mmCIF file of the C-alpha atoms, coordinates in Angstrom:
data_MODEL
# 
_entry.id   MODEL 
# 
loop_
_atom_site.group_PDB 
_atom_site.id 
_atom_site.type_symbol 
_atom_site.label_atom_id 
_atom_site.label_alt_id 
_atom_site.label_comp_id 
_atom_site.label_asym_id 
_atom_site.label_entity_id 
_atom_site.label_seq_id 
_atom_site.pdbx_PDB_ins_code 
_atom_site.Cartn_x 
_atom_site.Cartn_y 
_atom_site.Cartn_z 
_atom_site.occupancy 
_atom_site.B_iso_or_equiv 
_atom_site.pdbx_formal_charge 
_atom_site.auth_seq_id 
_atom_site.auth_comp_id 
_atom_site.auth_asym_id 
_atom_site.auth_atom_id 
_atom_site.pdbx_PDB_model_num 
ATOM 1  C CA . MET A 1 1  ? 5.021   4.577   1.051   1.00 0.00 ? 1  MET A CA 1 
ATOM 2  C CA . ASN A 1 2  ? 3.767   4.898   4.569   1.00 0.00 ? 2  ASN A CA 1 
ATOM 3  C CA . GLN A 1 3  ? 0.041   4.353   4.118   1.00 0.00 ? 3  GLN A CA 1 
ATOM 4  C CA . THR A 1 4  ? -2.284  3.890   1.170   1.00 0.00 ? 4  THR A CA 1 
ATOM 5  C CA . TYR A 1 5  ? -6.008  4.141   0.609   1.00 0.00 ? 5  TYR A CA 1 
ATOM 6  C CA . ARG A 1 6  ? -8.505  3.043   -2.010  1.00 0.00 ? 6  ARG A CA 1 
ATOM 7  C CA . ILE A 1 7  ? -11.562 4.856   -3.298  1.00 0.00 ? 7  ILE A CA 1 
ATOM 8  C CA . SER A 1 8  ? -15.023 3.326   -3.381  1.00 0.00 ? 8  SER A CA 1 
ATOM 9  C CA . GLY A 1 9  ? -17.570 5.767   -4.801  1.00 0.00 ? 9  GLY A CA 1 
ATOM 10 C CA . LYS A 1 10 ? -16.890 8.975   -2.859  1.00 0.00 ? 10 LYS A CA 1 
ATOM 11 C CA . GLU A 1 11 ? -15.396 7.182   0.145   1.00 0.00 ? 11 GLU A CA 1 
ATOM 12 C CA . HIS A 1 12 ? -11.649 7.023   0.869   1.00 0.00 ? 12 HIS A CA 1 
ATOM 13 C CA . ILE A 1 13 ? -10.877 3.714   2.577   1.00 0.00 ? 13 ILE A CA 1 
ATOM 14 C CA . PRO A 1 14 ? -7.479  3.537   4.324   1.00 0.00 ? 14 PRO A CA 1 
ATOM 15 C CA . SER A 1 15 ? -5.435  0.363   4.439   1.00 0.00 ? 15 SER A CA 1 
ATOM 16 C CA . LEU A 1 16 ? -4.912  -1.558  7.652   1.00 0.00 ? 16 LEU A CA 1 
ATOM 17 C CA . PRO A 1 17 ? -1.239  -1.973  8.610   1.00 0.00 ? 17 PRO A CA 1 
ATOM 18 C CA . VAL A 1 18 ? -0.173  -5.598  9.095   1.00 0.00 ? 18 VAL A CA 1 
ATOM 19 C CA . SER A 1 19 ? 3.559   -5.030  9.602   1.00 0.00 ? 19 SER A CA 1 
ATOM 20 C CA . ASN A 1 20 ? 6.060   -2.188  9.493   1.00 0.00 ? 20 ASN A CA 1 
ATOM 21 C CA . GLY A 1 21 ? 9.675   -2.392  8.430   1.00 0.00 ? 21 GLY A CA 1 
ATOM 22 C CA . PHE A 1 22 ? 11.029  1.147   8.249   1.00 0.00 ? 22 PHE A CA 1 
ATOM 23 C CA . TYR A 1 23 ? 14.584  0.992   9.534   1.00 0.00 ? 23 TYR A CA 1 
ATOM 24 C CA . GLY A 1 24 ? 16.314  3.615   7.382   1.00 0.00 ? 24 GLY A CA 1 
ATOM 25 C CA . ASP A 1 25 ? 18.630  1.024   5.863   1.00 0.00 ? 25 ASP A CA 1 
ATOM 26 C CA . GLY A 1 26 ? 17.295  1.299   2.286   1.00 0.00 ? 26 GLY A CA 1 
ATOM 27 C CA . ASN A 1 27 ? 15.492  -2.028  2.624   1.00 0.00 ? 27 ASN A CA 1 
ATOM 28 C CA . ASN A 1 28 ? 12.220  -0.691  3.967   1.00 0.00 ? 28 ASN A CA 1 
ATOM 29 C CA . HIS A 1 29 ? 8.981   -2.613  3.616   1.00 0.00 ? 29 HIS A CA 1 
ATOM 30 C CA . LYS A 1 30 ? 5.454   -2.566  4.946   1.00 0.00 ? 30 LYS A CA 1 
ATOM 31 C CA . ILE A 1 31 ? 2.464   -4.861  4.523   1.00 0.00 ? 31 ILE A CA 1 
ATOM 32 C CA . GLU A 1 32 ? -1.042  -3.410  4.397   1.00 0.00 ? 32 GLU A CA 1 
ATOM 33 C CA . LYS A 1 33 ? -4.405  -5.014  3.757   1.00 0.00 ? 33 LYS A CA 1 
ATOM 34 C CA . TYR A 1 34 ? -7.896  -4.017  2.688   1.00 0.00 ? 34 TYR A CA 1 
ATOM 35 C CA . ASN A 1 35 ? -10.644 -6.020  4.385   1.00 0.00 ? 35 ASN A CA 1 
ATOM 36 C CA . ASN A 1 36 ? -13.514 -7.346  2.273   1.00 0.00 ? 36 ASN A CA 1 
ATOM 37 C CA . TYR A 1 37 ? -11.828 -6.581  -1.063  1.00 0.00 ? 37 TYR A CA 1 
ATOM 38 C CA . THR A 1 38 ? -12.267 -9.460  -3.503  1.00 0.00 ? 38 THR A CA 1 
ATOM 39 C CA . SER A 1 39 ? -11.383 -8.089  -6.941  1.00 0.00 ? 39 SER A CA 1 
ATOM 40 C CA . LYS A 1 40 ? -8.236  -9.142  -8.812  1.00 0.00 ? 40 LYS A CA 1 
ATOM 41 C CA . ASP A 1 41 ? -6.898  -5.571  -9.307  1.00 0.00 ? 41 ASP A CA 1 
ATOM 42 C CA . LEU A 1 42 ? -6.828  -2.520  -7.080  1.00 0.00 ? 42 LEU A CA 1 
ATOM 43 C CA . THR A 1 43 ? -5.769  1.077   -7.600  1.00 0.00 ? 43 THR A CA 1 
ATOM 44 C CA . VAL A 1 44 ? -4.277  2.480   -4.421  1.00 0.00 ? 44 VAL A CA 1 
ATOM 45 C CA . TYR A 1 45 ? -3.434  6.076   -3.579  1.00 0.00 ? 45 TYR A CA 1 
ATOM 46 C CA . ILE A 1 46 ? -0.632  7.185   -1.294  1.00 0.00 ? 46 ILE A CA 1 
ATOM 47 C CA . TYR A 1 47 ? -1.214  9.200   1.896   1.00 0.00 ? 47 TYR A CA 1 
ATOM 48 C CA . TYR A 1 48 ? 2.435   9.637   2.924   1.00 0.00 ? 48 TYR A CA 1 
ATOM 49 C CA . TYR A 1 49 ? 5.738   8.754   1.297   1.00 0.00 ? 49 TYR A CA 1 
ATOM 50 C CA . THR A 1 50 ? 9.449   9.478   1.093   1.00 0.00 ? 50 THR A CA 1 
ATOM 51 C CA . VAL A 1 51 ? 11.526  9.145   -2.050  1.00 0.00 ? 51 VAL A CA 1 
ATOM 52 C CA . GLU A 1 52 ? 14.773  7.214   -2.394  1.00 0.00 ? 52 GLU A CA 1 
ATOM 53 C CA . GLU A 1 53 ? 14.459  6.495   -6.127  1.00 0.00 ? 53 GLU A CA 1 
ATOM 54 C CA . PRO A 1 54 ? 12.180  9.162   -7.659  1.00 0.00 ? 54 PRO A CA 1 
ATOM 55 C CA . ASP A 1 55 ? 12.232  7.697   -11.196 1.00 0.00 ? 55 ASP A CA 1 
ATOM 56 C CA . LYS A 1 56 ? 11.397  4.136   -10.141 1.00 0.00 ? 56 LYS A CA 1 
ATOM 57 C CA . GLN A 1 57 ? 7.964   2.717   -10.994 1.00 0.00 ? 57 GLN A CA 1 
ATOM 58 C CA . ILE A 1 58 ? 6.639   -0.204  -8.999  1.00 0.00 ? 58 ILE A CA 1 
ATOM 59 C CA . GLU A 1 59 ? 3.924   -2.840  -9.378  1.00 0.00 ? 59 GLU A CA 1 
ATOM 60 C CA . ILE A 1 60 ? 2.913   -4.855  -6.349  1.00 0.00 ? 60 ILE A CA 1 
ATOM 61 C CA . PRO A 1 61 ? 1.066   -8.174  -6.740  1.00 0.00 ? 61 PRO A CA 1 
ATOM 62 C CA . LEU A 1 62 ? -2.036  -8.617  -4.617  1.00 0.00 ? 62 LEU A CA 1 
ATOM 63 C CA . LEU A 1 63 ? -1.986  -11.728 -2.472  1.00 0.00 ? 63 LEU A CA 1 
ATOM 64 C CA . PRO A 1 64 ? -5.174  -13.555 -1.498  1.00 0.00 ? 64 PRO A CA 1 
ATOM 65 C CA . VAL A 1 65 ? -6.286  -13.148 2.098   1.00 0.00 ? 65 VAL A CA 1 
ATOM 66 C CA . GLU A 1 66 ? -6.534  -16.383 4.013   1.00 0.00 ? 66 GLU A CA 1 
# 
């Protein structure tokens, strides 16, 4: 996933990139954040992505912002 967004009402709110780690070595990672989001769960939608494992399903824990 290259960038995600969340929906609030009719507004699409993009994530803010914190770090990128796309090196093409199969161990890609990226950290994004959503400012002022305080709920425990969040549904995110994907803007851009590439597929290495099309049948894989992922869950990502939300970490508290310090």
